[in-house]
C-alpha positions, 0 to 999 in steps of 0.5 A: 366560125369563132364565137364572139358571144357564147351563152350556155344555160342562161336563166333570169328571173324577176322576183319569183317569176322566171323569165328565161330558162336554160338559154343557149346561143352563140354569135360568131365574129361578124355575124348578124343574128336575130332573136324572134318571139311573141310578147313575153317570150323573154327577148328583152330580158335576154338582152338585159341579162347579157348586159348584167341589168337583171339577175341571172345564172349560167355562163356568158362569155365574150371573146373567150372571157366571162362577161361581168355580172351586174356590171353594164359599164364593164360590158361596155368597156369590153365592147358590148353595147346595148341599144335598148327598147324604147330608145333611151335617149336623153330627151332634154339634151341636143342630138350632138350632146347625146352623141358625145355621151355615147363616146364617153370612153374616148378622150381623144378630140380628133377621134371624137370628130371622126366618130361624129363624121362616121355617124353623120355619114350614116344618118345625114338627118342627124347632121341636119338636126345636131343642135335640135333637142332630142325629145323634139325629134320624130320617133324614127329620128330618135331611133336613129339617134339611139343607134348612132349613139351606140355606134359612137362607142365603136362596139365590137358587139351591138345588141339591138332591142326591138329597133322597129318598135312603133316606127313606120316601115320605111324608117325600119327598112332604113335602120336595118339597111344601115346596120346590115351595111355595117355588118357586111362592110365593117364586120360589125357583129350584131344581135337583134331582138325583133318582133318584125320577123320579116325584116329580121330574117331578111337581114340576119344570117342566123336566128333563134325563136324564143317561146316562154323563156326557152329557145324553141327553134334556131337555124339559118334565117333562110331556113327558118323563113321556110319553116311552117311554124315560123311562117304561120306564127310570125310571117303571116303566110 
């Protein structure tokens, strides 16, 4: 399979603290890949480094061309979209206004309407709340909005950083089901950082385990589910 995202020797630091050390991974076209690991393993730093939001070294290519350093807007223009940890919605604005900001690169009114229809079809609750202030939504609805806003950009690669954080299990299942559906039916390439290893391994095809800023394990998600160290550390059995 052709690698859409290819990472070689990626390191990142905050001041003197090295958060990532010599990370190498790849994501193939149309693949759903999970990154697992404990708090402090460097999972969110990995996502920020891919988007150029933290100083880093190493090689990161997307569809054969280097992703620009420290230029998240250029990454977005290339089709790489990050749904950040903590949702990052614009709380004082309405649901509809948040979605419109998600499509800021589009200048075609008809295309904008198609994108609205698509995300409202995926998240009917957002259609019902399109005029509601985003900050007044429940935590689950805010996460749905964050994912929907990312989809408004029609990404070629979607990066999801801890989408289950603080959410009820039913909401987590709903969000992962929608992302998995887009992966299976539309070929959306997905890289997700997730502490909920059960749901991440259920939905992904391949997974990496980070420990202390390094890749400790990687392989098919079905195989990692049966790995004794993964079972003990992340799956609880």
